[in-house]
N, C-alpha and C positions, 0 to 999 in steps of 0.2 A: 235421388229418388227417395221420398220420404214415406217412410210405415209409419201408422197411428199419429203420424202427424208430430212426432217428438224423435225419431230416430233416422239420422243419414244413412243409408246401407248403398255402398258404391260398388259398380261391377268389378269384377276380377278381370283383367286383359290377360291372364295368365291361364286360365281356365278351358280354351278352346285347342284344338287339334294342334299339335305342332308336323309345319310342315319342312324338309328338307328343300331349301333354293340354295346346299351347293353346286359349285359349277369350277371347273377349269378355265383360266382365264388366257394362260400365253406358253408358247411352245419354244422349245430350241433344239436344235441338235449337237452332239458333241460325238467326235469319233475320234480317239486319241492315237496316236500314233504306236503305242504300246505302254502297258501295264506291269507292274512286276508282277502279277498272277497270272499274264497275258502278252506273249510274244505277239498275238497278232489281233488285237480287239475290235469285236463288231462296234457298227454304231448304237448310241444311245440316246434315248430322248428326252431331256428334261423339261417339266414343266409347273407352274402355279397352281396351285388349288384354293381357293376360298369356301372357305365351311361358312355355312350361315342356317342357323337356325332360328327360325320365328313362332310365336304361338299366336294364331289367328282368334280374338276374340268371338264368343258367341253369339248369336246374330239379339238376343237380351242385353249384352252387355254391350253391344255396337247404338242399340237404341235408348238404353240408357245414358251412355256417356256422349253417344253422338261421335266418338271416335271410333274409324274402322283400319286404322294401321296396323300393322302386324308389333308384335312387341316379343324385341330379341330373347332367345335364351340362349343360344351360342352363334362367336363369331371368331373365325378363326383362319389365318391364310399362312400357307408354308409352300418350300419347293418341294418337288417329289422327281424320282431318277423312275423310270420303268424297266423293269424286270421281268423275268420267266423263270419259275421252275422247272425242273428237272422235266416233267410232263408236260411242261407248254402252258400251264395255267396262268393267267397273267398277275404280278404282281407287281409294288410299288416301296420304293425306297427313299424315306423321309430325310430330307438332307440339311434343311433349315429354318425354325418358324421365322417369319417377318416380323416383326414386334410393331406395334401402333396403329392397328388398324381397326375402326371398329365405323362402321356405314349405318349400322341399325337398318340397313334395308332401303334407306330412303335414296340411295343411286348405287350404283351400278361401279365396283372399285375396279381399276384399269390400272394393271399392273404387267410388270414386265420383266424378264430376265436377260442378260445378255451375258453370254460365254464369250471369250475366248477368242479373237479372230482368227480363223482358219489359213493353212500357210500353204504354199507348195511345196512339197517335197517330194523326195524321190524313195521307193518303198521295192525292191525286187529288182531294182533297174528299169523303174516306172513309174510315170510322174502319177500323185497322187494329193489331193484335198485334203489336212486332216487338222485335227486341233495339237500345238504341241505345247498348250497348258490347257490344265482344264477349272482353273478358276475362274468367276464367276460372279456377276452384280446383280443385286434387281434394284426396284425403284418402283412404285408409286407415281403415277403420271399426275402432276402440278405437287408432287410429295417429296420426301427423300429418298435415298441411295445410300442402300446395304452392299456390303460385299466382307470380305473377309472369309470365305468359303471355297470349296471345291468340289467338283464331280468325280475327280478320278479316286473311284471307292472301287477295294477292289470285290469280287462277285462274294466272297468268300465273309465278309461282314455285314451285318443284318444291323447295329446298332451305333449311326453313325452321324447323328443328329450333331448340326457344327451349331455354334453361334455366332450370329453374325455381326457385323460392325456399321456403326456409322460412319460412312464419308462424306457424305455432304445434305448439311441439313439446312436443304432450300428446297426450293419447287422445278421439278427437274421436267424435263419436257421430252427427253431421249438421250437415252448414252449408249457407247460400246466400250467394249476391252481391246488393247492392244492384241498382239501373238501371244506376249507370255507374260499374258496376264498383268504387266505393270506397271499401265496407265491405261486410266479410265477416261475417256470422250465424254462431255455430257452438257445438253443444252439447256438451259435457264427458260422461266416462263419470260423473263424478259428480252430473250434472245439474245444474249451473251453465250458464247461458247467457249467453255473450261476445259483444260488437262490437269489433272492427280492422278500422285503417284499413290497408286493401293498400298503404301509404307504406312507404316503405324506413325501418325501425326506430321505426315505430310500436308501439304497446303492448297488449296487451287489457283492455277493459274491465270490468267485471261487470257485467251488463243484471241478471241474475234469478238469484236461486238457487231452481228448479224443484221438487226434493225437499221444501227447504225448509216450501213452499207444499203441494204434494199427496203427501208423503210416499215411499215407494216407488214410482219408475215409470219408464218409459221412455221415450223421444223418438223416436219411429222418423219423423217427416218437419218439415221448415221449408220454408219457401219466403215471400218477399217479397210483399208486397201491392202491384198496378201505380201506383205514380205518387211523384213526388220525393222526399213525406214520406210515406211509407208504414210501418203496424206489420206485425210477424212472425205469421205463423201457424204455430201445432206442434199436429204430430199426435202426442199420446200416448196410450200403452195404460198401463190402469191394471187388472189382475188380467184379466177377460175381455174389459174395455169400451175401444172406440176413442174418444177423444174429441178435438175440436180447440179450442184455445183462442188469443188472441188476445193480441199485448204490443207494446201502444203503444209506440211509438220514443219520442216525446217526456218521457212521465210516468211511463213504465214500468207502467202499467196493466195490469195480468192478471185474462180473464174468459174463460167461453166464448162460443166463435163457434159459430155455425149452419151454417156452411158442411161440406157433404159431405167426412169424412176422405181418402176418395178422390181428394179434387181437391190434396191437398197431398202434393205431389212436384215432381221436376224434369222440366220439359216437355221429351217428344222420351225419359224412362228407359220409355214404353213402346215403344218401339221395337227393343227392340234383339233379338227375334227376323226383323224384316228385316233389319237388319245383318246378322245373321248368316248368311244368306240370300244378300246381297249379296258378302259378304266370302270365302265359304269355298271358292272357288276362287282366291283371290290370292297367289302365290309367296313364298316368302321374301326374295325382293332385293328385293321391293316392297314388303315390310314395313321392310326395312332392317334386317336381323336373321339372324346363321346361318343354314344348312339345316339340319333335323334327320341329313337324311345324311350331312353331315360329321364328325358325331361315332359311325357305325360305327364297329368294330373287328374 
């Protein structure tokens, strides 16, 4: 915009109202066998939250610049666990910040959390399904895989934020952890299934080239079978069909499974709506992020 024919005045895209577009993205269930502070721990819910604050330009700025998109003020992604105060008030515990997240509001982020696979155990003489390890990983769909953190946190601790470790710098589509958290299986965008020890310095091993066996397919789910020597279950989309395949860990044998495809998912991933209800009124100070109002101008 030219005023008096001599000075260019450009609109400030940061003058509009700040919009909080934060949302919870993915959830998982964690039910440990025992913890140091509790011999009979209850079920917990872990989840990923994406924080995104943006400024919408005022109308004159849109007209002057021709741009109506938001201007990012703050963006961050982190893993939390739900807790409840003694009076029943919902609370959250921040576990780890996921690095390298920047969408600028252009795309909706797709992030996932995977906890060490549950196992069949016997508690007080009765069979039960529990997590024997609190190890977890997170990954950005078509992005890197991070690990090196745990959900096994005593209720007495309030400051437990951990530092994630880059496990695989590749385009990960799906990932799952073994029952003891020692091995992660993941499928790359190329259709290659790889196994990786979660120990520091480990190198991924190629387990199977799914695309070479089945042609162009999309792997939309992965899960370890319960037990110390399990196979891997894959949910695969081929055209309009959804099929389940099993990979034998030791031999690498690959074949169709009769399990329903709906079972091949991270336990607790269906509970995101419940987490949304629990966390809708939690303040920025509890999330340990800046308040959106701090970016008002």
